[in-house]
C-alpha positions as CSV (number, residue, x, y, z in Angstrom):
1,M,0.3,-0.4,-0.3
2,K,1.6,3.6,-1.1
3,V,1.5,6.6,1.1
4,N,1.4,9.7,-0.5
5,M,3.7,12.0,1.6
6,V,3.5,16.0,1.1
7,S,6.4,17.7,2.6
8,D,6.6,20.8,4.5
9,E,8.0,23.1,2.0
10,A,5.5,22.1,-0.2
11,I,2.8,22.9,2.2
12,E,4.6,26.0,3.4
13,D,4.2,27.1,-0.4
14,Q,0.7,26.4,-0.8
15,V,-0.4,28.4,2.4
16,V,1.8,31.3,0.7
17,M,0.4,31.1,-2.6
18,N,-3.5,30.7,-0.9
19,S,-2.2,34.3,1.0
20,K,-1.4,35.9,-1.8
21,F,-4.6,35.1,-3.8
22,K,-6.6,36.1,-0.7
23,S,-4.3,39.8,-0.9
24,W,-4.6,40.2,-4.4
25,G,-8.6,39.4,-4.2
26,S,-8.9,41.6,-1.4
27,K,-7.2,44.7,-3.4
28,A,-9.5,43.6,-6.5
29,K,-12.5,43.9,-3.9
30,K,-11.2,47.4,-2.4
31,W,-10.8,48.6,-5.8
32,M,-14.1,47.8,-7.3
33,M,-15.8,49.4,-4.2
34,V,-14.0,52.7,-5.4
35,V,-13.8,52.3,-9.9
36,G,-16.8,53.8,-11.5
37,P,-17.4,57.9,-11.1
38,G,-14.4,58.6,-12.9
39,L,-14.5,55.8,-15.8
40,I,-18.4,57.0,-16.7
41,V,-18.4,60.4,-16.7
42,M,-14.9,60.3,-19.2
43,L,-16.8,57.4,-21.3
44,A,-19.8,59.4,-21.1
45,D,-17.5,62.7,-22.4
46,T,-17.2,61.1,-25.2
47,D,-20.7,61.4,-26.7
48,A,-22.2,61.7,-30.1
49,G,-21.3,65.5,-30.6
50,C,-17.6,64.8,-29.2
51,L,-17.2,62.0,-31.5
52,I,-18.8,63.9,-35.0
53,T,-16.5,66.9,-33.5
54,A,-13.6,64.4,-33.6
55,A,-14.5,63.5,-37.0
56,Q,-14.9,66.9,-38.2
57,S,-11.3,67.7,-36.9
58,G,-10.0,64.7,-38.9
59,A,-11.6,64.8,-41.7
60,S,-10.7,68.5,-42.2
61,F,-7.0,68.8,-41.0
62,G,-6.1,65.0,-40.9
63,Y,-3.7,64.6,-37.9
64,S,-2.7,67.6,-37.1
65,M,-5.3,67.7,-34.2
66,V,-4.0,64.5,-32.9
67,L,-1.6,66.9,-31.1
68,P,-4.4,68.8,-29.3
69,Q,-6.5,65.6,-27.8
70,I,-2.9,64.8,-26.3
71,L,-2.3,68.2,-24.5
72,L,-6.0,67.8,-23.1
73,I,-5.1,65.3,-21.3
74,P,-3.5,66.5,-18.1
75,I,-6.1,69.9,-18.1
76,L,-9.0,66.9,-18.2
77,F,-7.5,64.7,-15.4
78,M,-6.5,68.0,-13.2
79,V,-10.0,69.7,-13.8
80,Q,-12.3,66.6,-12.7
81,E,-9.7,65.6,-10.2
82,I,-11.1,68.6,-8.3
83,T,-13.9,67.2,-8.0
84,V,-12.9,64.1,-6.6
85,R,-11.1,66.1,-3.1
86,L,-14.1,68.6,-3.2
87,G,-16.9,65.5,-2.9
88,I,-15.0,63.1,-1.0
89,V,-13.5,65.5,1.9
90,T,-16.9,67.7,2.0
91,K,-19.4,64.8,1.1
92,K,-21.7,67.9,-0.7
93,G,-22.1,67.9,-4.8
94,H,-20.8,71.0,-6.6
95,G,-24.3,73.1,-6.6
96,E,-24.1,72.6,-2.9
97,L,-21.1,73.9,-2.6
98,I,-21.6,77.3,-4.4
99,R,-25.1,77.5,-2.4
100,E,-22.7,77.5,0.9
101,Y,-20.0,79.5,-0.3
102,F,-21.6,82.2,-2.8
103,G,-25.2,82.6,-1.5
104,K,-28.5,81.7,-3.3
105,K,-28.2,83.7,-6.0
106,W,-25.1,82.8,-7.8
107,A,-26.1,78.8,-6.9
108,Y,-29.6,79.2,-8.8
109,I,-27.7,80.9,-12.0
110,S,-25.2,78.2,-12.3
111,S,-28.1,75.3,-12.1
112,I,-30.5,76.9,-14.3
113,T,-27.5,77.2,-16.8
114,L,-26.6,73.9,-16.2
115,M,-30.5,72.7,-16.4
116,I,-30.2,74.6,-20.5
117,S,-26.6,72.9,-21.1
118,T,-28.0,69.2,-19.6
119,I,-31.5,70.1,-22.0
120,G,-28.8,70.8,-24.8
121,A,-26.9,67.9,-24.1
122,L,-29.7,65.6,-23.9
123,I,-31.0,67.1,-27.4
124,T,-27.7,66.0,-29.1
125,E,-27.4,62.3,-27.3
126,F,-31.3,61.7,-28.4
127,I,-30.4,63.2,-32.2
128,G,-27.2,60.8,-31.7
129,I,-30.2,57.7,-30.7
130,A,-32.0,58.5,-33.7
131,G,-29.6,59.2,-35.8
132,V,-28.0,55.6,-35.1
133,G,-31.6,53.7,-35.4
134,E,-32.3,55.7,-39.0
135,L,-29.3,53.7,-40.0
136,F,-31.0,50.2,-40.4
137,G,-34.7,52.0,-40.9
138,I,-36.1,52.2,-37.5
139,S,-37.9,55.4,-37.1
140,K,-36.9,58.1,-34.3
141,W,-40.3,57.7,-33.1
142,L,-39.7,54.3,-31.8
143,T,-35.9,54.7,-30.4
144,V,-36.1,57.9,-29.1
145,P,-39.4,57.0,-26.7
146,F,-37.9,53.3,-26.1
147,S,-34.4,54.6,-24.7
148,T,-36.5,57.5,-22.5
149,I,-38.4,55.1,-20.9
150,M,-35.0,52.4,-20.6
151,L,-33.2,56.0,-18.8
152,I,-35.8,56.5,-16.7
153,M,-36.1,53.1,-15.3
154,I,-32.7,52.5,-14.9
155,A,-32.9,55.6,-12.5
156,F,-35.7,54.5,-10.7
157,M,-33.8,51.0,-9.5
158,G,-32.8,53.1,-6.3
159,S,-29.2,51.9,-6.7
160,Y,-26.3,54.6,-7.6
161,R,-23.7,51.4,-8.2
162,R,-26.5,49.6,-10.5
163,V,-26.4,52.7,-12.5
164,E,-22.8,53.0,-12.8
165,K,-22.6,49.4,-13.8
166,I,-25.3,49.9,-16.2
167,G,-23.5,53.1,-17.9
168,I,-19.9,51.6,-17.6
169,L,-21.7,48.6,-20.0
170,F,-23.0,51.3,-22.2
171,G,-19.9,52.5,-22.6
172,I,-17.9,49.9,-23.3
173,F,-19.8,49.4,-26.6
174,E,-18.1,53.0,-27.8
175,L,-14.5,50.6,-28.3
176,T,-16.0,49.2,-31.2
177,F,-14.6,51.9,-33.6
178,I,-11.4,50.3,-33.1
179,I,-12.1,47.1,-35.5
180,G,-12.1,50.2,-38.1
181,I,-9.1,51.2,-37.0
182,F,-7.9,48.0,-38.1
183,M,-9.5,48.2,-41.0
184,V,-7.7,51.4,-42.8
185,H,-4.6,50.8,-41.7
186,P,-3.3,54.4,-40.4
187,N,0.4,55.2,-41.5
188,M,2.8,55.8,-38.5
189,N,5.0,58.1,-40.6
190,S,1.7,60.1,-41.2
191,I,0.7,60.1,-37.5
192,I,4.1,61.6,-36.4
193,E,4.3,64.1,-39.4
194,G,0.9,65.3,-39.0
195,I,1.5,65.4,-34.7
196,Q,4.8,67.8,-36.0
197,S,2.4,70.0,-38.3
198,V,0.0,72.6,-36.3
199,P,-1.5,75.8,-38.9
200,L,-2.0,77.9,-36.0
201,H,-1.9,80.5,-38.7
202,D,-5.5,78.7,-39.7
203,S,-8.6,80.5,-38.1
204,S,-10.4,77.6,-39.4
205,Y,-8.1,75.2,-37.1
206,V,-8.1,77.3,-34.2
207,Y,-11.8,77.3,-34.1
208,L,-11.9,73.4,-34.1
209,I,-9.8,73.2,-31.3
210,A,-11.7,75.4,-29.4
211,A,-14.4,72.9,-30.1
212,N,-12.9,70.0,-29.1
213,V,-11.6,71.8,-25.9
214,G,-15.6,72.3,-25.3
215,S,-16.6,68.9,-26.3
216,V,-13.7,67.4,-23.7
217,I,-14.1,70.0,-20.8
218,M,-17.9,70.0,-20.2
219,P,-19.5,71.9,-17.3
220,W,-21.8,68.7,-16.4
221,M,-19.0,66.4,-16.0
222,I,-17.7,68.6,-12.5
223,F,-21.2,68.7,-11.2
224,Y,-21.6,64.8,-11.8
225,Q,-18.3,63.3,-10.6
226,Q,-18.4,65.7,-7.6
227,S,-22.1,64.4,-6.9
228,A,-21.3,61.0,-7.6
229,V,-18.4,60.0,-5.3
230,V,-20.5,61.5,-2.8
231,D,-23.5,59.2,-3.4
232,K,-21.5,56.2,-3.8
233,D,-19.8,57.1,0.1
234,L,-15.9,57.0,-0.6
235,K,-13.9,58.0,2.2
236,P,-11.0,60.2,2.4
237,S,-8.8,57.0,2.4
238,M,-9.9,56.1,-1.2
239,I,-8.6,59.6,-2.4
240,K,-5.6,58.3,-4.3
241,K,-8.1,55.5,-5.4
242,E,-10.2,57.3,-7.2
243,Q,-7.9,60.2,-8.8
244,T,-6.4,56.6,-10.4
245,D,-10.3,55.7,-11.7
246,T,-10.0,59.3,-13.3
247,L,-7.0,59.0,-14.9
248,V,-7.6,55.3,-16.7
249,G,-11.1,57.2,-17.8
250,T,-9.3,60.4,-19.0
251,F,-6.6,58.0,-21.0
252,I,-9.6,55.9,-22.7
253,T,-11.9,58.9,-23.7
254,Q,-8.9,61.3,-25.4
255,G,-7.8,57.6,-26.7
256,I,-11.5,57.6,-28.3
257,M,-11.2,60.8,-29.3
258,I,-8.1,60.4,-30.9
259,G,-9.2,57.1,-32.7
260,F,-12.3,58.8,-34.1
261,V,-9.7,61.5,-35.3
262,A,-7.0,59.2,-37.1
263,L,-10.2,56.9,-38.3
264,F,-11.3,59.9,-40.8
265,A,-7.7,61.4,-41.1
266,A,-6.8,57.8,-42.6
267,T,-9.8,57.9,-45.4
268,V,-11.4,61.5,-45.8
269,F,-8.5,63.5,-45.3
270,R,-6.1,61.6,-46.9
271,D,-8.1,60.8,-50.4
272,H,-9.1,65.1,-50.2
273,A,-12.6,63.8,-50.3
274,K,-15.2,66.8,-50.0
275,A,-17.1,65.7,-46.4
276,T,-19.4,67.5,-44.4
277,E,-19.4,65.3,-41.1
278,E,-22.4,66.4,-39.2
279,T,-24.8,64.0,-38.6
280,V,-24.3,59.8,-38.1
281,G,-25.5,59.1,-41.4
282,D,-22.7,61.9,-42.7
283,L,-19.7,59.6,-40.6
284,V,-20.8,56.9,-41.8
285,N,-21.8,57.7,-45.7
286,S,-18.1,58.8,-45.5
287,L,-16.4,55.9,-43.7
288,S,-18.9,53.1,-46.1
289,A,-16.4,53.8,-49.2
290,Y,-13.1,52.6,-47.2
291,I,-14.7,49.9,-45.1
292,G,-18.2,48.9,-46.8
293,S,-21.7,50.2,-46.0
294,G,-21.9,47.2,-43.7
295,A,-19.1,47.6,-41.4
296,A,-19.3,50.9,-41.2
297,K,-22.9,51.5,-39.6
298,A,-22.0,48.3,-37.2
299,I,-18.8,49.9,-36.1
300,L,-20.1,54.1,-36.2
301,G,-23.2,53.0,-35.0
302,S,-22.3,51.1,-32.0
303,S,-20.0,53.2,-31.0
304,I,-21.7,56.3,-31.0
305,L,-24.8,54.3,-29.6
306,G,-22.7,53.4,-26.3
307,G,-21.2,57.1,-26.1
308,A,-25.1,58.8,-26.3
309,L,-26.5,56.1,-24.0
310,V,-23.8,56.8,-21.3
311,A,-23.9,60.3,-21.4
312,A,-27.8,60.7,-21.4
313,I,-27.6,59.2,-18.0
314,V,-24.6,61.0,-16.6
315,V,-25.8,64.5,-18.2
316,V,-29.5,63.8,-16.9
317,L,-27.8,63.3,-13.6
318,A,-25.7,65.8,-13.5
319,G,-28.4,68.3,-14.0
320,T,-31.2,66.7,-11.5
321,W,-28.0,66.5,-9.0
322,G,-27.5,70.3,-9.7
323,M,-30.7,71.6,-9.0
324,T,-32.0,69.3,-6.6
325,E,-28.7,70.2,-4.7
326,V,-29.2,74.2,-5.1
327,L,-33.1,73.9,-4.4
328,N,-31.8,71.5,-0.9
329,W,-34.0,68.7,-1.9
330,K,-33.0,65.1,-1.0
331,H,-31.0,63.6,-3.8
332,S,-30.1,60.5,-4.0
333,L,-29.8,57.7,-5.9
334,N,-29.3,55.0,-3.3
335,E,-33.7,54.8,-2.2
336,R,-36.2,54.1,-4.7
337,L,-39.4,56.6,-5.6
338,N,-41.1,57.6,-2.3
339,R,-42.2,60.7,-0.9
340,S,-39.2,62.2,0.6
341,N,-37.4,62.0,-2.9
342,V,-40.2,62.3,-5.3
343,G,-39.1,65.8,-6.3
344,F,-35.3,64.2,-7.2
345,Y,-36.5,61.5,-9.5
346,S,-39.7,63.7,-11.0
347,M,-37.1,66.3,-12.0
348,Y,-34.8,63.3,-13.6
349,A,-38.1,61.7,-15.7
350,I,-39.3,65.2,-16.5
351,V,-35.7,66.5,-18.4
352,L,-35.3,63.2,-20.2
353,I,-38.9,63.4,-21.7
354,F,-39.3,67.1,-22.3
355,S,-35.7,66.6,-24.2
356,A,-37.0,63.6,-26.0
357,V,-40.0,65.4,-27.0
358,L,-38.1,68.1,-28.7
359,V,-36.3,65.7,-30.9
360,L,-39.5,64.2,-31.7
361,L,-41.1,67.4,-32.9
362,N,-38.3,68.4,-34.6
363,R,-38.7,72.5,-34.5
364,N,-36.1,74.7,-34.2
365,L,-33.0,72.5,-33.2
366,V,-30.6,74.7,-34.7
367,S,-31.7,77.6,-33.1
368,I,-31.6,75.9,-29.8
369,A,-28.0,74.2,-30.4
370,I,-26.4,77.8,-31.2
371,T,-28.4,78.7,-27.5
372,V,-27.0,75.4,-25.8
373,E,-23.4,76.0,-27.6
374,V,-23.1,79.9,-25.8
375,V,-24.4,78.8,-22.6
376,N,-21.9,76.0,-22.6
377,A,-19.1,77.9,-23.9
378,L,-20.5,80.9,-20.9
379,M,-20.2,78.0,-18.4
380,I,-16.9,77.1,-18.8
381,P,-14.9,80.0,-17.5
382,I,-17.8,80.5,-14.8
383,V,-18.0,76.6,-13.5
384,L,-14.2,76.2,-13.8
385,G,-14.1,79.8,-11.9
386,F,-16.2,78.3,-9.3
387,L,-14.4,74.5,-9.1
388,L,-10.7,76.4,-8.2
389,L,-12.2,79.0,-5.5
390,L,-14.3,76.3,-4.0
391,E,-11.0,74.1,-4.3
392,A,-9.2,76.9,-2.1
393,K,-12.4,77.5,0.7
394,A,-13.9,74.5,1.3
395,L,-10.9,72.2,1.7
396,P,-8.8,72.0,4.9
397,K,-5.6,72.6,4.1
398,Q,-4.2,68.9,3.5
399,F,-6.8,68.2,1.4
400,R,-5.8,71.7,-1.0
401,M,-3.4,71.5,-4.7
402,K,0.4,73.1,-3.4
403,G,3.6,74.4,-5.1
404,L,3.6,73.7,-8.6
405,Y,1.0,71.8,-9.3
406,K,-1.2,74.2,-8.3
407,Y,0.0,76.9,-10.4
408,T,-0.1,74.3,-13.4
409,V,-3.8,73.7,-12.6
410,I,-4.7,77.1,-12.8
411,S,-2.4,78.1,-15.7
412,F,-4.3,75.4,-17.8
413,S,-7.7,76.2,-16.7
414,L,-7.1,79.6,-17.4
415,V,-6.6,78.5,-21.1
416,V,-9.5,76.6,-21.4
417,M,-11.5,79.6,-20.1
418,A,-10.1,81.6,-22.9
419,F,-11.3,78.9,-25.4
420,G,-14.4,78.9,-23.5
421,V,-15.2,82.9,-24.3
422,Y,-13.5,82.6,-27.9
423,M,-16.1,80.3,-28.8
424,I,-18.9,82.6,-27.5
425,G,-18.4,84.5,-30.8
426,P,-18.5,81.7,-33.4
427,A,-21.6,80.3,-32.0
428,L,-23.5,83.5,-31.8
429,G,-22.2,84.1,-35.7
430,V,-20.1,87.0,-34.6
431,F,-16.8,86.1,-36.0
């Protein structure tokens, strides 16, 4: 009879391996508790309007629009990173802090302009959703009401974490455009040459840079992420992890923007094809000549639909959180609809329905879009100004920016504010 003997060394090795697995599992669990707000807000940043702007940039100026997208990475992270510290340390949303430190008047101004911006952004998302549906012969009278009902039901689940997971799942579909990148084979030498060529003397190029800044740094992102870290009940010990979450999301969203620039630089710009990239249909028509109609519809359709859905969730929550914080209403997603939070959920649903109806009626959408563009341009310097002031006033000294990092953030923010002011003229047709 044979007896299997196990050595003490083997048992020790097994114990060590088990403890390592437990340690890794514990670390992964802690990360999963934190990850989310930064990732979802960044995925929402590449919505239908942003992707169309990136496509226009690539089609008009080729790879020379890659460098501005790279330069926006640190700016975007620095701005959103402030909201992480503000939300986690103060346990208050952005609108709530503005009311507390600058009074009700400024709080109402910021929340009303935010709500106008929210409705305008939702119109863009619903137009994107309708455009994707029409690619496959589905009427907007089906896609827009269906997506509205779905978005309302998602929020009414009574769990922020669940809403966040669904939003991130939608956002993952944005990455399908990568298939298109492999199909068109961008030339690396052309990319390097394009990065080195920045035609700042061209006013159209400067305007597109301003449009890209405006489409990457959105006022509603600040309101959303600050309220999200509060609703998720993150602790000060989790600040670094949430900053990492935001950094990863920043690279992903800018990677998506750069990918769309490259996709259209490698096709439309390369062949000097005259194309107007203003709608989902325009993007598909332009790309169809290079990868086929079916592939263009599937790749761009899923990418834009994913971006539009995750952005719709984030945008409507940002507007609803911002307004209800200023009104001092109960504003958490962590409770199902009841008497105490009926105002929050009602506002969420009404904003979605109102925006959807505007798209379905299709009345004066051009003028609405111009108004929203002006409001966004005006809000960028206002919101960033409040953000910097709150960072200095609302946070204890140990959580504030210091030294070179502080002055770098302020300098970058001033550049972004300047582009925001610059965009007002073109949006109004003044210059």
